[in-house]
DRENDO-1510 file (C-alpha; in Angstrom, 1 decimal, always signed):
<recs>
REC; n; res; u; v; w
REC; 1; UNK; +96.5; +21.5; +17.6 .
REC; 2; UNK; +97.6; +23.3; +14.4 .
REC; 3; UNK; +100.0; +26.2; +14.8 .
REC; 4; UNK; +99.4; +29.6; +13.2 .
REC; 5; UNK; +101.7; +30.7; +10.5 .
REC; 6; UNK; +103.3; +34.0; +11.3 .
REC; 7; UNK; +106.6; +34.6; +9.7 .
REC; 8; UNK; +109.2; +36.8; +11.6 .
REC; 9; UNK; +112.1; +38.6; +10.0 .
REC; 10; UNK; +115.5; +37.8; +11.3 .
REC; 11; UNK; +119.0; +38.2; +9.9 .
REC; 12; UNK; +120.1; +35.4; +7.6 .
REC; 13; UNK; +122.8; +34.4; +10.1 .
REC; 14; UNK; +120.2; +34.0; +12.8 .
REC; 15; UNK; +118.0; +31.9; +10.5 .
REC; 16; UNK; +120.9; +29.6; +9.8 .
REC; 17; UNK; +121.5; +29.2; +13.6 .
REC; 18; UNK; +117.8; +28.3; +14.0 .
REC; 19; UNK; +117.9; +25.8; +11.2 .
REC; 20; UNK; +121.1; +24.1; +12.6 .
REC; 21; UNK; +119.9; +24.1; +16.2 .
REC; 22; UNK; +116.5; +22.7; +15.3 .
REC; 23; UNK; +118.2; +20.0; +13.3 .
REC; 24; UNK; +120.5; +19.1; +16.2 .
REC; 25; UNK; +117.7; +19.2; +18.7 .
REC; 26; UNK; +115.4; +17.1; +16.5 .
REC; 27; UNK; +112.8; +19.9; +16.6 .
REC; 28; UNK; +111.0; +21.9; +14.0 .
REC; 29; UNK; +112.3; +25.5; +13.6 .
REC; 30; UNK; +109.0; +26.9; +15.0 .
REC; 31; UNK; +109.3; +24.6; +18.1 .
REC; 32; UNK; +112.8; +25.7; +18.7 .
REC; 33; UNK; +111.9; +29.4; +18.4 .
REC; 34; UNK; +108.9; +28.9; +20.7 .
REC; 35; UNK; +111.0; +27.2; +23.4 .
REC; 36; UNK; +113.8; +29.8; +23.1 .
REC; 37; UNK; +111.3; +32.7; +23.5 .
REC; 38; UNK; +109.7; +30.9; +26.5 .
REC; 39; UNK; +113.1; +30.5; +28.1 .
REC; 40; UNK; +114.1; +34.1; +27.4 .
REC; 41; UNK; +110.9; +35.4; +29.0 .
REC; 42; UNK; +111.3; +33.2; +32.0 .
REC; 43; UNK; +114.9; +34.3; +32.5 .
REC; 44; UNK; +114.1; +38.0; +32.2 .
REC; 45; UNK; +110.8; +38.0; +34.0 .
REC; 46; UNK; +112.2; +40.1; +36.9 .
REC; 47; UNK; +113.4; +42.8; +34.5 .
REC; 48; UNK; +110.0; +42.8; +32.7 .
REC; 49; UNK; +108.3; +43.1; +36.1 .
REC; 50; UNK; +110.5; +46.1; +37.0 .
REC; 51; UNK; +109.7; +47.8; +33.7 .
REC; 52; UNK; +106.0; +47.2; +34.0 .
REC; 53; UNK; +106.0; +48.6; +37.6 .
REC; 54; UNK; +107.9; +51.7; +36.5 .
REC; 55; UNK; +105.4; +52.3; +33.6 .
REC; 56; UNK; +102.5; +51.9; +36.0 .
REC; 57; UNK; +104.0; +54.4; +38.4 .
REC; 58; UNK; +104.6; +56.8; +35.6 .
REC; 59; UNK; +101.0; +56.6; +34.4 .
REC; 60; UNK; +99.6; +56.9; +37.9 .
REC; 61; UNK; +101.9; +59.8; +38.7 .
REC; 62; UNK; +100.1; +62.2; +36.3 .
REC; 63; UNK; +100.9; +64.0; +33.1 .
REC; 64; UNK; +104.4; +65.2; +34.1 .
REC; 65; UNK; +105.4; +61.7; +35.3 .
REC; 66; UNK; +104.1; +60.1; +32.1 .
REC; 67; UNK; +105.7; +62.6; +29.9 .
REC; 68; UNK; +109.1; +62.2; +31.7 .
REC; 69; UNK; +108.8; +58.4; +31.4 .
REC; 70; UNK; +108.0; +58.4; +27.7 .
REC; 71; UNK; +110.8; +60.9; +26.9 .
REC; 72; UNK; +113.3; +59.0; +29.1 .
REC; 73; UNK; +114.1; +61.9; +31.3 .
REC; 74; UNK; +113.4; +62.9; +35.0 .
REC; 75; UNK; +110.4; +65.0; +36.0 .
REC; 76; UNK; +112.6; +67.9; +36.9 .
REC; 77; UNK; +113.7; +68.1; +33.2 .
REC; 78; UNK; +110.1; +68.3; +32.1 .
REC; 79; UNK; +109.4; +71.1; +34.6 .
REC; 80; UNK; +112.6; +72.9; +33.5 .
REC; 81; UNK; +111.5; +73.1; +29.8 .
REC; 82; UNK; +108.0; +74.2; +30.5 .
REC; 83; UNK; +106.3; +71.3; +32.2 .
REC; 84; UNK; +102.6; +70.6; +32.2 .
REC; 85; UNK; +100.4; +73.3; +33.7 .
REC; 86; UNK; +97.9; +72.2; +36.3 .
REC; 87; UNK; +95.2; +73.8; +34.3 .
REC; 88; UNK; +96.2; +71.7; +31.3 .
REC; 89; UNK; +95.1; +68.4; +32.8 .
REC; 90; UNK; +93.3; +66.5; +30.1 .
REC; 91; UNK; +93.9; +69.2; +27.5 .
REC; 92; UNK; +96.2; +69.0; +24.6 .
REC; 93; UNK; +96.3; +72.8; +24.0 .
REC; 94; UNK; +99.8; +74.4; +24.5 .
REC; 95; UNK; +100.1; +76.6; +27.6 .
REC; 96; UNK; +100.1; +80.3; +26.9 .
REC; 97; UNK; +103.0; +82.5; +28.0 .
REC; 98; UNK; +102.2; +84.8; +31.0 .
REC; 99; UNK; +103.8; +88.0; +32.1 .
REC; 100; UNK; +105.3; +86.1; +35.1 .
REC; 101; UNK; +107.5; +83.9; +32.9 .
REC; 102; UNK; +111.2; +84.5; +32.8 .
REC; 103; UNK; +112.4; +86.7; +29.9 .
REC; 104; UNK; +115.5; +86.0; +27.8 .
REC; 105; UNK; +118.0; +88.7; +27.0 .
REC; 106; UNK; +116.2; +89.4; +23.7 .
REC; 107; UNK; +113.0; +90.2; +25.6 .
REC; 108; UNK; +111.2; +87.0; +24.6 .
REC; 109; UNK; +109.7; +84.6; +27.0 .
REC; 110; UNK; +111.5; +81.3; +27.6 .
REC; 111; UNK; +108.8; +79.8; +25.3 .
REC; 112; UNK; +109.2; +82.8; +22.9 .
REC; 113; UNK; +109.6; +80.8; +19.7 .
REC; 114; UNK; +106.5; +78.8; +20.4 .
REC; 115; UNK; +104.5; +81.8; +21.5 .
REC; 116; UNK; +105.6; +83.9; +18.5 .
REC; 117; UNK; +104.7; +81.1; +16.1 .
REC; 118; UNK; +101.3; +80.8; +17.8 .
REC; 119; UNK; +100.7; +84.5; +17.6 .
REC; 120; UNK; +101.8; +84.6; +13.9 .
REC; 121; UNK; +99.5; +81.8; +13.0 .
REC; 122; UNK; +96.5; +83.5; +14.6 .
REC; 123; UNK; +97.1; +86.8; +12.7 .
REC; 124; UNK; +97.5; +85.3; +9.2 .
REC; 125; UNK; +95.1; +82.3; +9.1 .
REC; 126; UNK; +93.8; +81.4; +5.8 .
REC; 127; UNK; +90.9; +79.1; +5.2 .
REC; 128; UNK; +92.0; +75.7; +3.8 .
REC; 129; UNK; +88.5; +74.4; +3.2 .
REC; 130; UNK; +87.1; +74.4; -0.2 .
REC; 131; UNK; +83.6; +75.6; -1.0 .
REC; 132; UNK; +81.3; +72.9; -2.4 .
REC; 133; UNK; +81.2; +74.5; -5.8 .
REC; 134; UNK; +85.0; +74.2; -6.3 .
REC; 135; UNK; +84.9; +70.5; -5.7 .
REC; 136; UNK; +82.4; +69.6; -8.5 .
REC; 137; UNK; +83.8; +67.4; -11.2 .
REC; 138; UNK; +83.3; +68.4; -14.8 .
REC; 139; UNK; +80.5; +66.5; -16.4 .
REC; 140; UNK; +81.4; +63.9; -19.0 .
REC; 141; UNK; +80.1; +64.8; -22.5 .
</recs>
């Protein structure tokens, strides 16, 4: 069976090690790399299993769990910085500030900069779409 050609980028010193090891083992470089990868995966299979299980738990745990996992933090950190509102399940819209949220000494909500930016963008929105007539190309004469 013919092998597919798919070059990989490695440091030149690694390439030299592969060349030398393949020569000493009486293998082609591709065969040596294939065996090395197989051996590495076998040796680290328990670690891969643990990581896959943790990812599965995070995905099944809901948005907060998945966000914490992808950011590499604990769920409590996600909740501390604003979390994911229960009414936001399945939505990508940012949560709006409520009057119940804690206020900073400056009188802004904990999410004040985001809320202010959101409010500012709503008040000064400009249309970015062009009308059809402005997109016409000049005719060639």
